[in-house]
C-alpha positions in Angstrom: 0.0 0.0 0.0 1.5 3.5 -0.9 2.7 5.5 2.0 0.1 8.3 1.5 -2.8 5.9 1.3 -1.6 4.0 4.4 -1.3 7.3 6.3 -4.8 8.4 5.3 -6.1 5.0 6.4 -4.5 5.2 9.8 -5.8 8.8 10.3 -9.3 7.5 9.6 -9.2 4.9 12.3 -11.0 7.1 14.7 -13.7 8.0 12.3 -15.2 4.5 12.6 -16.2 5.2 16.2 -19.9 5.7 16.9 -21.7 7.1 20.0 -25.1 6.0 20.9 -27.4 7.9 23.3 -30.1 6.2 25.3 -32.9 7.6 27.5 -33.5 10.5 25.1 -34.8 10.5 21.6 -32.2 12.7 19.9 -29.1 12.2 17.8 -25.8 14.0 17.8 -23.5 14.0 14.7 -19.9 13.4 15.7 -17.1 14.5 13.4 -13.5 13.7 14.0 -10.6 15.9 12.7 -7.2 14.1 13.1 -4.2 16.3 13.4 -0.6 15.0 13.4 0.7 18.5 13.5 -0.4 21.6 15.4 -2.9 23.6 13.3 -2.7 27.3 14.4 -6.0 28.1 12.7 -7.9 25.1 13.9 -10.9 27.0 15.3 -11.6 28.4 11.8 -11.2 25.0 10.2 -13.5 23.2 12.6 -16.0 26.1 12.6 -16.2 25.9 8.8 -16.9 22.1 9.0 -19.7 22.7 11.6 -21.3 25.5 9.5 -21.2 23.3 6.4 -22.8 20.4 8.3 -25.6 22.7 9.6 -26.0 24.3 6.1 -26.4 20.9 4.6 -29.2 20.0 7.1 -31.0 23.2 6.2 -30.7 22.5 2.5 -32.1 18.9 2.9 -35.0 20.2 5.0 -35.7 23.0 2.4 -35.6 20.4 -0.4 -38.0 18.2 1.5 -40.5 21.1 2.0 -40.3 22.1 -1.7 -41.0 18.6 -2.7 -44.0 18.2 -0.2 -45.1 21.9 -0.6 -46.0 22.0 3.1 -44.7 25.4 4.2 -47.5 27.3 5.9 -46.2 30.9 5.6 -44.2 33.0 3.2 -41.5 33.3 5.9 -41.2 29.5 6.1 -41.2 29.3 2.3 -38.4 31.8 1.9 -36.4 30.2 4.8 -36.9 26.7 3.6 -37.2 26.0 7.4 -40.3 26.0 9.5 -40.8 26.9 13.2 -41.1 23.2 14.0 -38.0 22.1 12.1 -35.0 21.3 14.3 -31.3 20.9 13.6 -29.2 17.9 14.7 -26.3 19.2 16.9 -22.9 18.7 15.4 -19.8 18.1 17.5 -16.3 18.2 16.0 -13.6 16.6 18.0 -10.0 17.4 17.1 -7.8 14.4 17.9 -4.2 15.7 18.1 -1.8 12.8 17.3 1.5 14.7 17.7 4.0 14.0 20.5 4.6 17.7 21.3 2.4 19.6 23.7 -0.5 21.4 22.0 0.3 25.2 22.0 -2.2 26.2 19.4 -5.5 28.1 19.9 -8.4 26.3 21.7 -11.1 28.9 20.8 -11.7 31.5 18.1 -10.9 34.4 20.6 -7.4 33.0 21.1 -6.7 34.1 17.5 -7.7 37.7 18.1 -5.3 40.5 18.7 -6.0 43.3 21.2 -9.8 43.7 21.4 -11.6 46.1 23.7 -13.1 44.2 26.6 -16.4 46.0 26.1 -16.7 44.5 22.6 -16.1 40.9 23.6 -19.7 40.1 24.7 -20.9 41.0 21.2 -18.3 38.8 19.4 -19.4 35.2 18.9 -16.7 32.8 20.1 -16.1 29.2 19.0 -14.4 26.6 21.2 -12.7 23.5 19.8 -13.1 20.1 21.4 -9.4 19.0 21.7 -8.4 15.4 22.5 -4.6 15.5 23.1 -3.0 12.3 24.5 -0.3 14.2 26.4 -3.1 16.0 28.3 -4.9 12.7 29.3 -4.4 11.5 32.8 -6.8 8.5 32.9 -7.0 6.1 29.9 -9.4 3.7 31.5 -12.4 5.3 29.7 -11.0 4.2 26.3 -12.4 0.7 25.4 -10.6 0.1 22.0 -7.0 0.0 20.8 -7.1 3.8 20.6 -6.2 3.5 24.2 -2.8 1.9 23.4 -2.1 4.5 20.7 -2.9 7.4 23.0 -0.8 5.9 25.9 2.3 5.6 23.5 1.8 9.1 22.1 1.6 10.5 25.7 4.9 8.8 26.7 6.8 8.7 23.4 9.2 11.5 24.6 10.2 9.5 27.7 11.6 6.1 27.0 11.5 5.1 30.7 7.8 5.9 31.0 7.2 4.1 27.7 8.9 1.0 29.1 6.8 1.2 32.3 3.5 1.5 30.4 4.3 -1.5 28.1 5.3 -3.7 31.0 2.3 -2.8 33.3 -0.5 -3.0 30.7 -1.1 -6.6 29.4 -3.3 -5.1 26.6 0.0 -4.2 24.9 0.7 -8.0 24.5 -2.0 -8.1 21.9 -2.3 -5.0 19.7 -3.9 -5.1 16.3 -1.7 -4.5 13.2 -3.4 -1.2 12.2 -2.8 0.3 15.7 0.9 -0.6 15.7 1.3 0.9 12.2 -0.4 4.1 13.6 2.0 4.0 16.5 5.0 3.8 14.2 3.6 6.6 12.0 2.6 9.1 14.6 5.0 8.3 17.5 8.1 7.8 15.3 8.8 4.3 16.5 10.2 1.6 14.3 8.5 -1.6 15.6 9.0 -4.5 13.1 5.7 -5.9 11.9 5.6 -9.4 10.3 3.5 -9.3 7.1 1.7 -12.5 8.3 0.8 -11.1 11.8 -2.5 -9.4 12.5 -1.8 -9.1 16.3 1.5 -7.9 17.7 3.0 -8.3 21.1 4.3 -4.8 21.6 6.1 -5.6 24.8 8.2 -8.2 23.0 8.7 -6.1 19.9 9.8 -3.1 22.0 12.4 -5.2 23.8 13.7 -6.6 20.6 14.0 -3.2 19.2 15.9 -2.0 22.2 18.3 -5.0 22.1 18.9 -4.4 18.4 19.6 -0.7 19.2 22.0 -1.7 21.9 23.8 -4.2 19.7 24.0 -1.6 16.9 25.4 0.9 19.4 28.0 -1.6 20.6 29.1 -2.4 17.1 29.4 1.3 16.2 31.4 1.7 19.4 33.7 -1.2 18.5 34.2 0.2 15.0 34.8 3.7 16.5 37.4 2.1 18.9 39.1 0.3 16.1 39.3 3.5 14.1 40.6 5.5 17.1 43.2 2.7 17.6 44.3 2.9 14.0 44.5 6.7 14.2 46.4 6.5 17.5 48.9 4.0 15.9 49.4 6.3 13.0 49.9 9.3 15.4 52.4 7.3 17.4 54.2 6.3 14.2 54.4 9.9 13.1 55.9 10.9 16.5 58.5 8.2 16.4 59.5 9.2 12.9 59.8 12.8 14.0 62.1 11.8 16.9 64.3 9.7 14.8 64.7 12.5 12.2 65.5 15.0 15.0 68.2 12.7 16.4 69.9 12.4 13.0 69.7 16.2 12.6 71.1 16.8 16.1 74.1 14.5 15.4 74.9 16.3 12.2 74.7 19.7 13.8 77.0 18.5 16.7 79.6 17.4 14.2 79.5 20.8 12.6 80.3 22.4 16.0 76.9 23.8 16.9 76.0 24.3 20.6 73.4 22.2 22.5 71.3 25.3 22.8 71.3 25.9 19.0 70.7 22.3 18.2 67.7 22.1 20.6 66.2 25.2 19.1 66.7 23.8 15.6 65.1 20.4 16.2 62.4 21.9 18.5 63.2 19.7 21.5 64.3 20.7 25.0 68.1 20.8 25.8 67.9 17.9 28.3 66.4 15.6 25.7 69.0 16.7 23.0 71.9 16.1 25.5 70.6 12.4 26.1 70.6 11.8 22.4 74.1 13.0 21.9 75.6 11.2 24.9 74.0 7.8 24.1 
């Protein structure tokens, strides 16, 4: 499956969720907007979706009235909506799948500049419904594999906490393939997924990934050590060669009658070292 298609499929996981209300005879439309990045104009984006949803309801109602010709007054005819018609409430939930803390606006007024306080009561505001894993403190209310995804996203920045979560929650021993793919995509992990497996033991996969990382680190360390050893050997060889050449030069200068002081300055070694060379 192409990467873009797979990413879209994973982002649509949450849109399969449904909410049923009992005890009252009304329906609420739930829309889910998934964000892997912080959207700094999200109130406008979600407000547009909500207005479109309400507008479509009005259009459908008006179309029904035109077909049935049942509007009682000219006002109702022009509106396409009667006094008895009702809208279905629309709730848009923004599911933020990033690992950074959300620092974007949470309501329309957060996007305003300086506004006179006296005007604020007259300016309609719009608040988003934000679901951000890093802000969740209790995951027990989640009944599907979304819980595992959210817990990983909350702790993705802290490897020790991630380890603790995986070890203490047995649900991570059986995680469906799509959720693990979503975890890899949004949390930046690299958990191996066997093409034949539909259920993955994340606890085991996490440990294997850590062990592979440690072995890779050790191998890189060994190679670095070997390279440093080779470089050290080359450096020592260069130093030995420099000393040998300095000794030869010192002896030649001594034969020509130069003083110890002049020879030391010429070969760039201290006088005591040069004396030892010439005596031996």
